[in-house]
Backbone bond lengths (Angstrom), bond angles and torsions (degrees), N, CA, C in turn:
res aa  C-N    CA-C-N  psi(-1)  N-CA   C-N-CA  omega(-1)  CA-C   N-CA-C  phi
1 X - - - 1.429 - - 1.481 114.66 -
2 X 1.358 120.63 128.78 1.405 119.86 174.15 1.511 110.63 -83.10
3 X 1.264 117.77 131.20 1.515 125.15 177.90 1.497 110.90 -110.77
4 X 1.205 118.43 136.83 1.512 125.33 170.73 1.550 107.87 -88.70
5 X 1.264 116.27 1.34 1.519 117.87 -173.23 1.484 112.77 108.67
6 X 1.260 122.40 124.02 1.382 130.34 -177.13 1.580 108.90 -55.97
7 X 1.326 108.34 -48.63 1.547 113.30 -175.69 1.498 110.90 -60.80
8 X 1.408 117.32 -38.61 1.466 118.62 -179.94 1.493 113.54 -71.89
9 X 1.464 116.53 -32.91 1.428 119.70 173.78 1.587 113.18 -63.11
10 X 1.362 113.46 -42.93 1.409 114.34 178.18 1.440 114.16 -62.17
11 X 1.337 117.69 -45.23 1.505 122.92 170.75 1.524 110.29 -49.48
12 X 1.300 120.72 -54.13 1.458 123.35 -178.18 1.516 108.47 -58.42
13 X 1.285 120.70 -46.55 1.366 126.06 -178.18 1.557 114.97 -63.36
14 X 1.362 113.47 -31.99 1.499 119.96 177.38 1.485 113.59 -77.67
15 X 1.273 114.03 -25.43 1.539 116.91 -171.65 1.565 113.91 -58.60
16 X 1.364 117.86 -43.93 1.451 118.81 171.21 1.490 114.68 -54.78
17 X 1.332 119.24 -43.68 1.393 124.77 175.03 1.534 111.53 -57.80
18 X 1.279 114.69 -43.92 1.469 118.23 -177.87 1.435 112.99 -69.77
19 X 1.372 116.32 -33.49 1.529 122.44 172.02 1.576 107.17 -62.99
20 X 1.315 117.07 -53.92 1.406 120.15 -174.17 1.505 111.73 -58.71
21 X 1.213 118.54 -46.03 1.505 126.08 -178.09 1.426 119.23 -85.47
22 X 1.318 114.87 0.10 1.467 125.55 -179.56 1.526 114.10 51.19
23 X 1.431 107.67 42.70 1.525 113.94 173.91 1.393 115.62 -85.96
24 X 1.326 123.72 -33.35 1.442 123.52 -167.48 1.593 106.93 -106.91
25 X 1.308 118.15 -10.21 1.386 121.63 -177.93 1.476 111.40 -145.94
26 X 1.379 111.39 165.07 1.561 118.35 -178.23 1.512 109.99 -76.47
27 X 1.327 115.63 160.33 1.534 117.50 178.41 1.545 108.32 -55.92
28 X 1.297 118.52 -42.90 1.490 120.17 -175.76 1.621 109.42 -61.92
29 X 1.276 115.71 -49.12 1.388 122.35 179.04 1.556 110.50 -58.77
30 X 1.323 115.66 -39.39 1.473 121.32 -179.05 1.536 107.23 -63.61
31 X 1.276 117.24 -40.66 1.580 118.73 179.91 1.462 107.61 -64.47
32 X 1.335 118.73 -35.39 1.463 118.40 -175.93 1.499 112.36 -73.15
33 X 1.419 115.02 -35.47 1.409 119.01 175.54 1.514 109.67 -69.71
34 X 1.322 122.79 -44.22 1.388 125.79 173.38 1.530 115.57 -46.94
35 X 1.362 110.01 -43.58 1.498 113.93 -175.58 1.567 108.07 -72.36
36 X 1.289 119.30 -29.24 1.505 122.31 172.23 1.456 118.14 -67.41
37 X 1.363 113.54 -36.35 1.516 118.10 -177.47 1.504 112.97 -105.99
38 X 1.372 125.33 3.02 1.307 127.65 176.92 1.582 109.61 -70.18
39 X 1.377 114.65 128.15 1.372 120.40 -175.57 1.532 112.44 -118.06
40 X 1.328 115.28 135.34 1.487 116.44 -177.19 1.593 101.73 -96.46
41 X 1.330 112.39 122.65 1.543 119.93 -176.93 1.501 115.54 -86.82
42 X 1.299 118.38 -3.27 1.504 118.55 172.50 1.584 110.24 -63.51
43 X 1.315 119.60 125.00 1.419 118.38 -170.66 1.600 113.79 -58.94
44 X 1.329 117.83 -28.54 1.440 115.83 175.89 1.522 112.39 -64.40
45 X 1.203 120.72 -18.79 1.531 125.76 179.40 1.555 108.06 -79.61
46 X 1.265 122.05 -24.15 1.449 118.04 -168.81 1.599 110.06 -134.71
47 X 1.314 121.13 -21.52 1.481 122.68 -170.21 1.519 112.75 -53.88
48 X 1.217 114.56 -46.35 1.554 119.71 -173.42 1.515 117.50 -97.13
49 X 1.263 115.67 4.18 1.515 120.82 -178.97 1.536 109.01 -81.64
50 X 1.375 113.58 142.27 1.447 117.30 179.83 1.542 109.20 -66.40
51 X 1.375 116.33 -51.74 1.446 118.92 175.08 1.654 106.96 -80.75
52 X 1.174 120.57 113.83 1.439 126.98 -169.91 1.485 113.08 -126.27
53 X 1.399 122.84 84.56 1.441 120.57 -176.48 1.613 115.25 -80.41
54 X 1.281 118.09 9.03 1.428 125.70 178.58 1.610 111.16 -99.61
55 X 1.293 117.91 -61.02 1.377 121.60 -167.56 1.641 105.42 -62.20
56 X 1.335 111.64 141.97 1.442 116.57 -176.46 1.470 122.00 66.78
57 X 1.395 114.74 -0.29 1.360 119.97 -177.06 1.628 109.47 -121.86
58 X 1.334 117.92 -170.36 1.524 123.27 -172.08 1.554 113.30 -54.09
59 X 1.357 113.44 -35.35 1.447 116.57 -166.42 1.618 109.03 -81.85
60 X 1.278 118.96 -21.85 1.502 118.70 -170.73 1.568 112.42 -56.00
61 X 1.255 119.99 -37.92 1.483 120.94 -170.45 1.537 113.18 -92.79
62 X 1.295 116.79 -5.88 1.390 122.21 -174.47 1.597 115.59 -82.30
63 X 1.278 118.90 148.50 1.557 119.14 177.20 1.505 110.55 -52.75
64 X 1.319 114.24 141.88 1.434 120.22 -174.76 1.476 115.75 -59.80
65 X 1.380 113.95 -30.70 1.464 119.87 177.95 1.491 121.59 -83.69
66 X 1.387 109.91 9.43 1.525 120.53 177.98 1.521 108.14 -70.50
67 X 1.341 119.52 140.45 1.505 122.95 163.90 1.478 106.44 -73.85
68 X 1.292 117.00 125.05 1.392 119.43 -174.11 1.635 108.83 -140.55
69 X 1.307 114.46 115.23 1.490 123.08 179.17 1.499 105.72 -117.50
70 X 1.260 120.64 124.91 1.494 121.72 -174.78 1.544 114.38 -157.63
71 X 1.272 110.37 147.69 1.480 120.29 172.65 1.450 111.55 -127.00
72 X 1.298 113.75 108.91 1.459 124.60 -177.12 1.512 113.89 -98.87
73 X 1.363 117.95 157.87 1.465 119.82 176.10 1.418 111.05 -153.63
74 X 1.305 121.31 152.95 1.469 124.44 171.74 1.621 106.84 -157.07
75 X 1.306 105.78 156.13 1.523 117.10 175.54 1.617 101.31 -136.61
76 X 1.315 106.37 -163.80 1.520 111.15 -177.96 1.604 110.15 -75.36
77 X 1.280 120.51 -11.19 1.526 121.16 -177.07 1.485 111.86 -132.36
78 X 1.335 123.01 14.54 1.415 122.82 177.78 1.439 113.14 -159.07
79 X 1.307 118.19 156.64 1.515 126.19 167.21 1.502 109.06 -133.52
80 X 1.312 119.29 137.29 1.470 123.88 -174.38 1.499 104.96 -135.87
81 X 1.408 119.14 151.33 1.404 120.84 167.01 1.498 108.51 -156.59
82 X 1.282 120.15 138.76 1.432 129.31 -179.34 1.653 104.09 -125.47
83 X 1.327 114.71 124.24 1.406 117.31 177.62 1.463 116.45 -142.03
84 X 1.395 113.67 149.83 1.418 124.37 173.21 1.525 104.10 -102.28
85 X 1.289 117.11 123.52 1.590 117.53 -172.34 1.512 106.52 -128.27
86 X 1.377 114.14 130.01 1.449 120.10 176.57 1.556 111.31 -131.34
87 X 1.341 116.21 122.32 1.441 113.82 -179.28 1.533 110.60 -74.90
88 X 1.322 118.45 163.94 1.456 121.84 -176.09 1.497 114.36 -57.58
89 X 1.248 118.27 -36.18 1.479 123.90 176.68 1.491 117.18 -84.16
90 X 1.385 115.65 -0.88 1.434 123.92 -172.70 1.470 121.38 63.83
91 X 1.324 113.13 7.13 1.518 118.23 177.47 1.531 110.39 -67.34
92 X 1.225 120.72 -33.76 1.505 123.55 174.95 1.464 104.79 -109.93
93 X 1.377 117.96 124.79 1.468 129.45 -176.75 1.450 102.69 -146.36
94 X 1.389 124.44 101.13 1.360 118.14 -172.81 1.629 105.82 -158.96
95 X 1.331 114.05 169.71 1.440 124.27 175.04 1.499 109.37 -113.81
96 X 1.312 114.98 133.18 1.514 121.13 177.54 1.615 106.70 -124.34
97 X 1.236 114.09 129.60 1.441 120.76 178.43 1.527 108.00 -131.79
98 X 1.370 116.28 126.71 1.423 119.09 -178.02 1.552 108.23 -136.92
99 X 1.376 111.52 128.31 1.514 120.97 171.51 1.491 108.65 -107.97
100 X 1.365 111.51 120.79 1.493 116.31 -179.00 1.540 109.52 -110.84
101 X 1.313 117.04 85.68 1.449 120.27 -179.23 1.424 114.98 -91.34
102 X 1.366 114.61 -30.90 1.415 120.87 177.13 1.500 119.47 -68.05
103 X 1.346 119.12 134.88 1.540 118.17 -166.50 1.449 106.82 -52.58
104 X 1.364 122.18 -39.03 1.463 120.43 -172.86 1.489 112.83 -67.32
105 X 1.332 116.45 -20.21 1.525 116.08 -179.09 1.562 109.48 -94.90
106 X 1.332 116.80 -32.68 1.495 113.67 -177.03 1.521 108.62 -85.53
107 X 1.247 122.18 -14.16 1.541 125.04 175.36 1.503 109.96 -90.60
108 X 1.368 121.28 -26.97 1.385 124.95 -177.82 1.463 110.74 -82.06
109 X 1.315 121.50 104.13 1.418 130.89 -170.12 1.612 105.99 -74.44
110 X 1.284 120.10 -18.00 1.451 123.67 -176.23 1.574 114.02 -94.42
111 X 1.345 114.88 -18.07 1.411 119.55 -177.40 1.499 117.12 -55.89
112 X 1.418 116.93 -55.82 1.481 119.63 -179.21 1.508 111.37 -58.37
113 X 1.353 117.72 -49.83 1.522 114.25 -179.66 1.452 114.61 -62.99
114 X 1.223 125.03 -36.64 1.458 128.91 179.12 1.479 108.72 -63.26
115 X 1.335 111.32 -52.28 1.553 114.79 -179.94 1.553 112.59 -60.73
116 X 1.254 116.22 -39.11 1.464 123.12 179.89 1.446 112.55 -60.28
117 X 1.387 114.47 -47.16 1.536 120.44 -177.93 1.615 108.94 -70.41
118 X 1.320 113.44 -34.89 1.582 114.02 175.79 1.548 114.00 -60.81
119 X 1.370 112.56 -46.40 1.398 120.31 178.72 1.558 109.14 -63.04
120 X 1.313 117.80 -48.56 1.481 124.20 -179.88 1.591 107.74 -53.89
121 X 1.322 115.87 -48.70 1.513 121.34 177.64 1.597 111.73 -55.17
122 X 1.220 110.16 -49.64 1.493 116.54 -175.34 1.573 107.81 -68.51
123 X 1.244 120.30 -38.98 1.453 123.09 178.83 1.705 106.56 -62.86
124 X 1.247 119.33 -35.60 1.409 119.42 178.81 1.471 114.34 -71.23
125 X 1.296 119.76 -19.19 1.470 127.27 177.85 1.502 113.02 -78.19
126 X 1.281 117.87 -15.53 1.526 120.16 -179.49 1.517 115.84 -61.82
């Protein structure tokens, strides 16, 4: 497994929490960041775009009316996604961060969407 450093990963994983809880930034700045990372999950909003932060990532399998704020990334040997996810009824409100450095994860285009939907379904059961 290729590591970018555990300390750096923890910081990356904590950033969505700090945004959500307004710990690291002001409320006004939080709103600006949310506007930058807010994603429309309706397929017509992302299906035909060259830059597509939904397909093959955490948002693809979620209901279209889910509030979804995410920052994804990929290179030739990894795929990552960090998301704030809120169901329409607010029963599920959580942060999901996935680092896919193993070849089987970054080459498998179904892994992130399947994992995301499973977590979403479990969060609704709470």
